[in-house]
C-alpha positions as MATLAB code, in Angstrom:
seq = 'PCHRRPAGYLTFDPKQSSDAGAGEAVARRPPFRDAIVITIGGGSYLEYQNLQDYAAQNQGGSAKRIVYGCTELLTGSEFLA';
ca = [
      -6.753  -14.509  -20.377;
      -6.901  -16.158  -16.973;
      -8.129  -13.886  -14.174;
      -7.769  -16.332  -11.297;
      -5.527  -15.307   -8.439;
      -2.863  -17.739   -7.276;
      -3.508  -19.277   -3.855;
      -2.004  -17.132   -1.102;
      -1.939  -13.951   -3.254;
      -3.071  -11.009   -1.118;
      -4.460   -7.705   -2.330;
      -4.420   -4.782    0.089;
      -6.549   -2.373   -1.920;
      -8.907   -0.399    0.338;
     -11.000    0.567   -2.704;
     -11.450   -3.051   -3.805;
     -15.077   -3.982   -4.237;
     -16.438   -6.729   -2.045;
     -18.025   -8.149   -5.218;
     -15.616  -10.411   -7.066;
     -15.658  -10.891  -10.796;
     -16.794  -14.113  -12.473;
     -18.568  -15.400   -9.343;
     -15.324  -15.625   -7.406;
     -15.568  -14.849   -3.687;
     -13.188  -12.292   -2.204;
     -11.527  -13.589    0.941;
     -11.934  -11.267    3.910;
      -8.594  -10.533    5.520;
      -7.934   -8.756    8.794;
      -6.570   -5.215    8.432;
      -2.817   -5.037    8.075;
      -0.616   -3.733   10.890;
       2.812   -3.755    9.256;
       3.716   -2.649    5.732;
       6.871   -2.073    3.742;
       6.614    0.438    0.891;
       9.494    0.492   -1.594;
       9.747    2.943   -4.489;
      12.056    1.974   -7.321;
      13.410    5.313   -8.448;
      13.042    8.693   -6.824;
      11.184    8.919   -3.552;
      10.393   12.045   -1.553;
       9.846   13.279    1.963;
       6.247   14.105    1.002;
       5.538   10.450    0.163;
       7.095    9.425    3.475;
       5.043   12.013    5.386;
       1.818   10.900    3.680;
       2.482    7.311    4.763;
       3.188    8.427    8.324;
      -0.036   10.477    8.375;
      -1.964    7.452    7.122;
      -0.437    5.251    9.818;
      -1.302    7.818   12.499;
      -5.006    7.833   11.555;
      -5.394    4.610   13.547;
      -8.072    3.207   11.257;
      -9.798    0.103   12.508;
      -8.506    0.532   16.040;
      -5.066   -0.987   15.395;
      -1.843    0.970   15.124;
      -0.071    0.678   11.795;
       3.674    0.553   11.287;
       4.872    1.520    7.799;
       8.478    1.363    6.644;
       9.337    3.485    3.572;
      12.297    2.990    1.281;
      13.414    4.199   -2.120;
      16.421    3.784   -4.361;
      17.006    7.547   -4.444;
      15.687   10.296   -2.152;
      15.023   13.489   -4.123;
      14.292   17.092   -3.179;
      11.597   18.959   -5.090;
      14.243   20.793   -7.161;
      16.006   17.542   -8.028;
      12.711   15.973   -9.073;
      11.911   18.845  -11.446;
      15.429   18.988  -12.927;
];
């Protein structure tokens, strides 16, 4: 299998190792400021609140703006049903 990333493909994984596999260098990117998070299926207010809390932490000295969307917004009771 081919493990090369296409040119222009970005990974925003904060846990990503700075060591790349197979001798491939990981490009350093500036921290993101804007993000759109979409959940296909049921989303919840807790997920939204967690994203807002993360954005409010002001990591790296730049404010983050996160937009959250889902195809269906569920309450806890609806999720468990």
